[in-house]
C-alpha positions, 0 to 999 in steps of 0.5 A: 453881899452877893456870893458865888457857889459851886454846887454838886448834884447827883442824878436821882437815877445814880448815873451822873454827877453835875456841877452848877455854878451859881453866881452873884447870889444873895442866899446863904450857903445853907439856903443853897444846900437846902433848896431844890435846883434844876440841873441837866443830867447828861443821861436823863436830861433836866432834873430837880434835886437838892444839892449833895454838896456846895462850897463858896468860890472866889471872886464875883463873876462878872455878868452882863445882865441880871444874875443867872445860873450857869452850868459848868459841864463835867465830862459826859458819861458814856451812854449805856447804849447807842442811840439809833434814828428809827421811826417806830409807831407807838401809842403813849398812855398817861395822865396829866393835870390839864386833861386827865388821862390821855392816849396819843399815837405818835412815833419815835425819832431816836431809840436806844436799848434803854429808852427813846425820843418821841414827839408828844402834844400831851403835856408831861413832866420830867419824872412822870410815868407813861405807858408806851405800846409798840404798835408793831408788836403790841408790847407794852413798857412803863417808861419814866419821862427823863427829858421834855424839850421846847415846843416844835410846832404843836409837839414837844420832844420827850425822852423816855427811859424804860423802867425794866430792861427790854433790849428788843422793845424797839425791834432791834438787837442792840448788842449788835450796835454796841462797840465790839471789843477785840478779843483776838479771836474770829467769830463767824 
């Protein structure tokens, strides 16, 4: 008999929890708990992890088509830093199973103090590591791929997170962009 489950995941980077509703499933509670599932972390994008918790929930969900996973979103965690639309020319170095090592010149679409969004033709996967070089400064940063979007022409939008803090990597002073708390005193 098909059952419904509420499954809780923790982002492997510790930034957010996500709830996934699995409807009309034949698996046992133990099978659900011991299987890795894809879920979307609001900070790092799509992840694949085993659940940290699972419970059976009430009446069967009515689905028009074949059963599928439906994500119930928790309130989004606030971002660690503001995103800014900025084109920064970069070179991305990495390795994949298809072509081996690759080098691709591209540019950012969005940046933050903790990462950026770039367009790549090279195939990369969430969790892989790439080296990003800012062409203007020649500064290098090892980055983790945290999001891979759908194809847009020959390229995919790829979200990367800097592995070590470097707030000025993109050439911006990010504390300037963060919301300022009122302290009651004027600074000049």
